[in-house]
C-alpha positions in Angstrom: 2.4 0.2 15.0 0.0 -0.2 12.2 0.3 2.2 9.3 -0.4 2.1 5.6 2.5 0.5 3.8 3.6 0.8 0.2 6.3 -1.8 0.7 9.3 -1.9 -1.6 9.9 -3.7 -4.9 13.3 -4.6 -6.3 15.2 -7.0 -8.6 17.5 -9.6 -7.3 20.0 -11.2 -9.6 20.5 -15.0 -9.3 23.7 -16.8 -10.0 22.3 -19.9 -11.8 18.8 -18.9 -12.8 16.8 -15.9 -14.0 16.6 -12.9 -11.8 13.5 -12.3 -9.7 11.3 -9.4 -8.5 11.0 -9.3 -4.7 8.4 -7.4 -2.7 9.2 -6.6 1.0 7.2 -5.2 3.9 6.9 -5.3 7.6 4.3 -7.3 9.5 3.0 -6.1 12.8 0.5 -8.8 13.7 2.4 -10.1 16.7 3.0 -6.7 18.1 6.6 -6.7 17.0 7.9 -5.6 13.6 8.8 -8.7 11.5 10.5 -8.3 8.1 8.7 -10.2 5.4 9.5 -10.7 1.7 8.0 -12.5 -1.2 9.1 -13.4 -4.7 6.6 -11.9 -7.2 8.0 -13.5 -10.4 11.0 -13.8 -12.6 12.4 -11.0 -14.7 11.4 -13.1 -17.7 7.7 -13.2 -16.6 7.6 -9.5 -15.5 10.0 -7.7 -17.9 9.4 -4.1 -16.6 9.0 -2.5 -13.2 5.5 -1.5 -14.2 4.5 -5.1 -14.8 5.9 -6.1 -11.4 4.0 -3.2 -9.7 0.8 -4.4 -11.3 1.4 -7.9 -9.8 2.0 -6.4 -6.3 -1.3 -4.5 -6.1 -3.2 -7.4 -4.7 -0.5 -8.2 -2.2 -0.3 -4.6 -1.0 -4.0 -4.7 -0.4 -3.7 -7.7 1.8 -1.0 -6.2 4.0 -3.1 -3.1 4.5 -6.4 -4.8 5.2 -6.7 -3.7 8.8 -5.1 -0.2 8.4 -7.5 1.5 6.0 -6.7 4.2 3.4 -4.1 6.8 4.2 -5.2 10.4 5.0 -3.4 13.5 4.1 -2.5 16.1 6.6 -5.0 18.4 4.9 -7.8 15.9 5.3 -7.1 15.5 9.0 -6.9 19.3 9.6 -10.0 20.0 7.7 -12.0 17.3 9.5 -10.8 18.5 12.9 -11.6 22.1 12.2 -15.1 21.2 11.0 -15.7 19.0 14.1 -14.4 21.8 16.4 -16.8 24.2 14.9 -19.7 21.8 15.6 -20.6 21.4 11.9 -21.5 18.1 10.3 -18.8 16.5 8.2 -19.7 16.6 4.5 -20.1 13.3 2.7 -18.6 13.0 -0.7 -21.4 12.3 -3.1 -21.3 12.2 -6.9 -22.8 15.2 -8.6 -26.3 14.7 -10.1 -26.8 16.1 -13.5 -30.3 17.5 -13.8 
């Protein structure tokens, strides 16, 4: 089951060394759900949760490569209603200032 994942980020305290930030997610590449986790950095390197979140952005993009961007329920409903009416789906284009 492929779906867009945010994953989870948390701190783990270590007994003999500095605590670490850990990112965890599920991998579905084999058809089964496999629990994965990766150490992002120490709490000395990434002092706040915001710093750790910034470090996770690239990894989050890698785990969601084949999934695409999430859609809201409103987006799906609107697209379905437009298609059912036989109208062309509008393409978002930037406004041109003239």
